[in-house]
N, C-alpha and C positions, 0 to 999 in steps of 0.2 A: 684597645682602643674603643671608646664608647661611641654610640651612634651619633652623628651630627644632627641638630635639630635644623629643619630647613628654615631658611630666612630669605626674604626678598633683599637682593644684593644689587647695588649699582655699581658699575664699573665706568670710570671716565677715561674715555679714550679707546679707539679700536686699532691701536698700533701693534707692534710685535708683543709688548707686555700685556696690553689690554686684552688681545685675542686669547692669550694663554690663559690669563686670569678669568676670562669668561668661560672658557672650555672647563677648566678645573673647578671652578665654583659650581657649574651646572652638573659635573660629574659627581660631586659631593651632595648633590640633591637640592641645591639652592635654586630659587627662581631669580634668574639674572636678567638684568637689562643693561647693556653697554650704550653708553651716550657718545656719540662721535659727532664732532662739529662739522667735518667735511663731509662730502657725498660719497666717500669711498674709505675703505680701510687702508692701513699702512702707516699712519703717523708721520714720523720723521722721514719715511721712505717714498712719500708722495712728492714727486718733482712738479715745481710750479715755476715757469720761467718769468712770471710776471714779478713786479716790485710793489711792495706795499705803498699805498697812496699817502700814508701817514705813518712813517716808521716810528715816530716818537710816540705815537698813540694818543694824542691831544683830542681828535675828533673821534666821538664814540660812534659815528655812523659810517667810519671809514671802511673800505674793504680790506679785511685783514688778509694778508698773504703769508702763509706760514710754509716756508721752504728753506731748508738750509742746505740743499743740494745744488750741484751744478750738473749741466748736461752729461759731461762725460765721466762723472764719479763711479768708481769702483770701490768694492769692499776692501777693507785692509785685514780682514780675517777670511780664512779659507771656509768654503762651504761646510765642512764637517765640524767646524766650531760654531757657525752661526745658526745651524739647524737645531730643531727641538729633538729631544731624546726619542720621543715617540712618532716623529714625523721628519724623517730625515731630509736634508736640503740637497738633493742629488740632482746632477746635471741630466737633462732630458734632450731627447732628439727632436722635440716639437719644433716646428718651424716658428721663427720669430723668438726663439729663446736663447739665452746666453750660456753656453756650456762650459764656460771658463771657471777654474777653481776659485778665483777671485771675481766674481761676476759684478757687473753694473747694477745701479740702483733699480733699474726696471726689472730685472731678474729677481731681486729680493722682493719687490712689490707683488710681482706674479706668485712668488713662493707664499706670501702671506695670504693672497687671494685664494690659492689652492688649499691652504690650511683651513681658511674660513668655510670653503665649500665642502672639504673632506669631513669636517666635524659639524656641519649644519648650523654654523653660528650666525649666519646671515639673519635669521629670523629673530635673534636676540639683540641685534644692533639697531638703534634708533639713529639713522643718519640725518645730517643737516640740523642736529640738535646740540646747541652749545650750553654746558652746565655754567651757570653764573654764580651759584651759591650752594654750599652745603652747609646745613646746621644741625647741631644736636637738638632733638626735641626733648628726649628723655633718655635714660640709660638704655641702650641699645636700640634706639630708634632715631632716625636721621630723617631730615627733609632735603630733598634735592630740588632746586629751582633751575629750570632750564628754558631756553627759548628755541623755538622750532621755526625754520625757515631762514636760515642764516645763509648770506651771500658771501661765500668763502673766497671769491676770486678764482676758484677752480670751477666751481659749478653752484647752481643755487637749487636748494630743495625748499619747496613751500608745503607746509602741512596744514 
């Protein structure tokens, strides 16, 4: 295998897939920035009890609420299937943690936060930054347009 030429790489989203992509791209020697609209990692695993003020999306200045979870949701896969190969999703005895084999959504979010901390990914994520457009400038070069200071309904980040 030939050496990889380091590149500047954008990852859109810091959910389960985005965190792994960020880590692996950095391990390969790339300069990585992950853009996350919310003020925390987790993607689909971030629970928000609020309801979108405009679910159809007609009002561009609406508060976007992204949550497809309900309060008592548990995973339908066991921990050993959900965990990453190099960072197992094991039950802990820490207080306020869910030791069940099929844990609740809060435990999955904690696992993703632990993963981010374990591999120092926090410094690579731009929180409160929504990517609005990605376009090809020339072969191998892309332009990413993003807005900072998104009010997500979960929390606000101003940059």
